[in-house]
Structure formats: structure tokens, C-alpha cells
N, C-alpha and C positions, 0 to 999 in steps of 0.2 A: 297342430291346432294349439293355440294359446291356452295357457292354464286358466282355469277358473278360479281367480283370487279375488274376492271382495275388495273393493277400495274404499267404500263407504258403508256405514251400518247406522241403523236408527232403532230406538226402542218405542214399543206401542203396547197398548194394552186395551181390554174391552170386556164388556159384560153383555150377555143376552138372554132374554126370557122367552120361551115359547112352549106350547103344549107337546112339540115334537123335540127330542133331544137334537137332531141334526139341525133343526131351523133355529135353535137357540146358540148352537155353535155358529152358523151362519150370521146371526145378528151380533154375536160377539165380534166376529171378524169385521162386520160393518162399523162396530162401535171403534174398533181399532184403526178402521180406515184401510184395510188391505183385503177386502172381500172380493175385489175384480181381479186378484191375481191367482195363478195357479201355483199353490204353495208347495214347496219340497221341503221337508224337515231334514236338517243335517245335524251333525254332531257339533262339537262344542269348542273348536279353536277360532280365536279372534286373530285374523291375519296380522301380521308385522305392518306397520305404517297404516293400517286402516284407519280412517277419520269417523269419528261419531258426529253425525247431523241431527238437526233437528227432526222431530216427527213431521212437521209441516212440510219442511224442505223435501224430506224422503218420500213422503206420499205424492208430491208433484213430480217426482221422477218416475212413478210406477205407471205402467200402461196397462189397458184391459187386456187380459190374457196372458200376461208377461209370466213366464216361469220366474219365480221369486224363491229364494233360498231364505229359509228362517230357523232359527232355534226356537221352538215354541214350548211353554208349559200351558196345560189346559185341565181344567177340573169341571165337572158337572155334578148337579144334584137335581131331584125332584122331590125332595124331603123338605117340607116346609120349614124355615128358619135355619136349616143347616147352614153353617159357615163353611163356604168354600174360598180357596184361593190358589193363585198361580202367580209364580215370580221366575224372572230371569235376572242371573246375577253374572258380573263380569269382573274379572281380576285380571290386569295387565302390568307387567313389569314398567317400571319408571323409564327404562330404555325401550323406545318405540320401535327399534329395529327386531324386537324380540316378540314372539307370538304371546298372545293371552288365552285365557280359559273362559268359556261361557258355560253358566249351569243353569238347568231348569229345575224348579221345584214347584210341587202342587200339593195341596193338602186339604184335610178337612179339620174345622176347630180351630185353625191358626189366624190370627188377625193379619191384616195387610203388612204392617211394619215387622211382625214376627217372621213372616214368610220371606220377605225381603232381605232381612238380615240373614237368615238362613241360607238363602241363594247366594249372598256375597260371600259368606264364609265357606260354602262349598266351593265356589269357583276358586277362591284363594287356596284352598286346601288341595283341589285337584291340580291347579297350576305347579303348586310348589312339588307335588308328588312326581309330575312329569318332568319336572327340573332336578328331580333327585334331592329334594330338600323337605325335611321333617316340618311341619307347621302345625301349631295348635292355635286356632283363631282366637282362642280367649286370651292367650298371652302375647300373641303377636300384634294384635291390634293396637294401634297408637291412636288414642282418641284425639289427642292434640293436633297431631299431622293428619289425620284421616286417611291412614295407610297401613297396611301390613308391613311388618320389618321382620325378616327371618333371621335365625340364628347365624346364617352366613352373611348377613347384611344387606340382603337383597330387599329391595323395596317394591311392593305391588300396590296400586291404586285401585279402587274397586268402585262400582255403583251397581244399582238395581232397579228394576221397575216391577211393580207388583199390583195385582187386582185382587179384591176379595169381594165377596158379596153373600148375603143372605138368602138361602133358598126362599123362592117366591111363596107368598103366604098361601095361595091356592094351589100349590103343588105343581106349578109349570116348571119345565126344565129350566135351570139357572146353570148358565155356562160362563166361566171365567177364564180368560186368555192373556198371557204376557209373551211378547215376541222380541226377539232381537232380528231384524230385517236386513239382509245382506244385499248390497247393490255392487253390480259389476261396473266397468268402465263403460261411458257412453258411446265410445267409438265401436 
């Protein structure tokens, strides 16, 4: 049997509101465009040479009922005005032949930007630790180059996607999701 190694990946996010928690999650999946798939959550390795594609292109490749691997961050509340957020961060070495790391983060009371930044820092820190490198994201981030540079001169690029929302004013369940959706070969 061939190994299941994703060749493409896309990022998506969504928010859903409903009186039932599960249905608010379903509506968040619809908002993200992935509700028709059987989602299997996986851990956090970004495969070497995997290509990041647009959400629109990725969704076009999905088929109803397809088993689809995702790294997912999710948070829910039914408390009016409570801020919820979910983010996926990706850190990958500049050398595309090496694997990267995907992190998921979900929180209460954090803005979308703060959640996204935390997810990126988390991914970079975790990737560095798997490679045996110490990384302090506050000192390793090079704002001008938009990348992390480690003490061993390794360079990581990063990105994130995040969704935040305030809890529905009338107490409906509010669910936010952020996902990295992995796609296998078309053959």
C-alpha cells in the first residue's frame, strides 16, 4: 500500500451560530466550505514538498463523503459577547525538502490577530524543538524578512489563519474553526 502523504494543503476558516452546539459546528464547517467531507483530525506535520493551494482550488478538489485529513482548531461558547477564537499556524524550513510543523490554538478572550500570531509562534517553536534547536519566538522573529531565524542560522517561514467571533447576543451557540486541509494525489 502506498503511503498516505499529502501533496497539497489549503487553509480555511468559518463561524456558525445555532441553538444547538453540534449544529453551530456544522454551520462553521459550511462557512469554511468543508461540511461535505468526513473529516479525520491528524497531528501536526507539514509534509516535505507539500504545496499550499488556494481555498477555492482546494474546495473544488473535494468530493461529498470523501475522507479528508485536517488539522483543526475549534472553540465554542453560548455566552453572549464572549470572544472565541481558533487558529492554525504553519512553520516550515526554507528548504522545501524538510518537513514543517502545523499548530492549532483556540482561546477565549483573544483577538483574531493575537490568536493567529500565537499559533505561528507555537508552530515555529515546536518545529525548532523537533529539530533539536532552541527557539525564542520573540527574539528569533525577523520583522523585515518576515521569518524566524534560529541561533543555528536555520530559517523558517510561517503563516496562519484565524477566526474569531463574539458569542451570539441571544445566547445561541457560537463556534469558530480554523483548518489546514490536506489533499492526497488525484491518482
